[in-house]
C-alpha positions as CSV (number, residue, x, y, z in Angstrom):
1,M,-89.9,116.5,-41.2
2,C,-86.7,114.5,-41.0
3,P,-83.9,114.4,-40.5
4,V,-83.9,117.1,-37.8
5,S,-80.1,117.1,-38.0
6,A,-80.6,119.5,-41.0
7,I,-82.5,121.9,-38.7
8,L,-79.8,121.6,-36.1
9,D,-77.1,122.3,-38.7
10,V,-75.4,118.9,-38.1
11,D,-73.7,117.4,-41.1
12,A,-74.6,113.7,-40.6
13,D,-77.4,111.7,-39.1
14,P,-77.0,108.0,-38.0
15,F,-80.6,107.1,-38.6
16,S,-82.5,105.6,-41.5
17,V,-85.9,107.1,-42.4
18,H,-88.9,104.9,-43.3
19,M,-92.5,105.8,-43.9
20,Q,-94.4,103.5,-41.5
21,M,-97.9,103.9,-43.0
22,Q,-99.2,104.7,-46.4
23,G,-99.5,108.3,-47.2
24,Q,-97.7,111.1,-49.1
25,A,-94.4,112.7,-48.5
26,Y,-92.1,115.2,-50.1
27,R,-88.4,114.6,-50.4
28,I,-85.9,117.4,-51.1
29,P,-82.1,117.4,-50.9
30,V,-80.8,118.5,-47.5
31,A,-78.7,121.3,-49.2
32,D,-81.9,122.8,-50.6
33,L,-83.6,122.7,-47.2
34,K,-80.6,124.4,-45.6
35,A,-80.8,127.1,-48.2
36,V,-84.5,127.7,-47.5
37,L,-83.7,127.8,-43.7
38,V,-81.1,130.5,-44.3
39,E,-83.4,132.5,-46.6
40,D,-86.7,132.2,-44.7
41,R,-86.5,132.7,-40.9
42,E,-90.2,131.8,-40.5
43,V,-89.6,128.3,-42.0
44,H,-86.6,127.9,-39.8
45,R,-88.6,129.0,-36.7
46,L,-91.4,126.5,-37.6
47,L,-89.1,123.6,-38.1
48,A,-87.1,124.4,-35.0
49,R,-90.3,124.3,-33.0
50,Y,-91.1,121.0,-34.7
51,T,-87.7,119.7,-33.6
52,Q,-88.6,120.6,-30.0
53,A,-92.0,118.9,-30.3
54,L,-90.3,115.8,-31.6
55,A,-87.8,115.7,-28.8
56,V,-90.6,115.9,-26.3
57,Q,-92.4,113.0,-28.1
58,Q,-89.2,110.9,-27.9
59,A,-88.8,111.6,-24.2
60,Y,-92.4,110.7,-23.5
61,T,-92.0,107.5,-25.5
62,A,-89.0,106.5,-23.4
63,L,-91.0,107.3,-20.2
64,S,-94.0,105.4,-21.4
65,N,-91.9,102.4,-22.3
66,A,-90.5,102.4,-18.8
67,V,-93.7,102.9,-16.7
68,H,-96.8,101.9,-18.7
69,H,-98.2,98.5,-19.3
70,I,-98.2,97.1,-22.9
71,D,-102.0,97.7,-23.1
72,E,-101.7,101.4,-22.4
73,R,-98.6,101.7,-24.6
74,L,-100.5,100.1,-27.5
75,A,-103.5,102.4,-26.9
76,R,-101.1,105.4,-27.0
77,W,-99.4,104.2,-30.2
78,I,-102.8,103.5,-32.0
79,L,-103.9,107.1,-31.0
80,M,-100.7,108.6,-32.3
81,C,-101.2,106.7,-35.6
82,H,-104.9,107.8,-35.7
83,D,-103.8,111.4,-35.3
84,R,-101.9,111.0,-38.6
85,V,-104.4,109.2,-40.8
86,D,-107.7,110.1,-42.4
87,G,-110.6,108.0,-41.1
88,S,-110.6,105.4,-38.4
89,D,-108.8,102.6,-40.2
90,I,-105.0,102.2,-39.7
91,S,-103.0,99.7,-41.7
92,L,-100.9,97.9,-39.1
93,T,-99.7,94.4,-38.7
94,H,-99.1,92.7,-35.4
95,E,-95.5,92.2,-36.3
96,F,-95.0,95.9,-37.1
97,M,-96.7,96.9,-33.8
98,S,-94.4,94.5,-31.9
99,I,-91.4,96.2,-33.4
100,M,-92.6,99.7,-32.6
101,L,-93.4,98.7,-29.0
102,A,-90.3,96.5,-28.6
103,V,-92.3,93.5,-27.4
104,R,-93.0,90.0,-28.6
105,R,-95.7,89.7,-31.3
106,P,-98.0,87.5,-29.0
107,S,-97.9,90.4,-26.5
108,V,-99.4,92.7,-29.1
109,T,-102.1,90.1,-30.0
110,T,-103.0,89.9,-26.3
111,A,-103.1,93.7,-25.9
112,L,-105.2,94.1,-29.0
113,H,-107.7,91.6,-27.6
114,V,-107.9,93.7,-24.4
115,L,-108.7,96.8,-26.4
116,E,-111.2,95.0,-28.6
117,G,-112.9,93.5,-25.5
118,K,-113.4,97.0,-24.3
119,K,-114.9,97.9,-27.7
120,L,-112.2,100.6,-28.2
121,I,-110.9,99.2,-31.4
122,Y,-111.6,96.5,-34.0
123,S,-108.6,94.5,-35.3
124,E,-108.4,92.3,-38.3
125,R,-105.5,91.1,-40.4
126,G,-103.4,94.2,-41.2
127,V,-105.9,96.8,-40.1
128,V,-106.8,98.4,-36.7
129,S,-110.0,100.4,-36.7
130,V,-110.6,103.0,-33.9
131,R,-114.2,102.5,-32.6
132,N,-114.2,104.7,-29.6
133,R,-111.4,107.3,-29.6
134,A,-112.5,109.0,-26.3
135,G,-112.5,105.7,-24.6
136,L,-109.1,104.8,-26.1
137,E,-107.8,108.1,-24.7
138,A,-109.2,107.4,-21.3
139,F,-107.7,103.9,-21.4
140,A,-104.3,105.2,-22.3
141,R,-104.5,107.6,-19.3
142,D,-101.3,109.7,-19.0
143,A,-99.5,107.7,-21.7
144,Y,-101.2,109.9,-24.3
145,G,-101.8,113.7,-24.5
146,E,-98.9,115.6,-23.1
147,C,-96.9,115.4,-26.4
148,E,-99.9,116.5,-28.3
149,K,-100.4,119.5,-26.0
150,E,-96.8,120.5,-26.5
151,Y,-97.1,120.1,-30.3
152,E,-100.2,122.3,-30.3
153,R,-98.4,124.9,-28.1
154,L,-95.4,125.0,-30.4
155,I,-96.9,124.5,-33.8
156,G,-100.6,125.2,-33.4
157,A,-103.8,123.1,-33.5
158,V,-103.9,120.0,-35.6
159,V,-106.9,118.8,-37.4
160,S,-108.4,116.5,-34.9
161,Q,-110.0,113.2,-35.6
162,P,-113.7,112.9,-35.0
163,V,-114.6,111.7,-31.6
164,T,-116.7,108.5,-31.7
């Protein structure tokens, strides 16, 4: 759900919103969302909790960018994408991953080779396939998991991906 500024009752948001992967989304005018929030306290409560979960995710992303090696950060990001798609294939280019991780594109290629060498993923042009999710989680170590626990605590269980 974005922008969270609507939940926080802020009249403007300096960010642009882009869908990063294929999928479905709904778009409604902010004024209509605000009207629903006034009328339905349960919707407001759920979206407020989502806002908190998003803030935690942003904080952990900043922490991960500061303390984790690119290989672990990439594993974390692939896991987060995997959480949000059906199946094991994720449409991602090296260029896009480099933008999301704020590193040079060759660094992503090298990190993908590390993950492939450990048989955690398979990567081909424009697609990353998760081969061993449990292994990928173990490789990511503490870079992945805390945000997901907080989301589950605040929102509830998510439909988990099958463990391979």
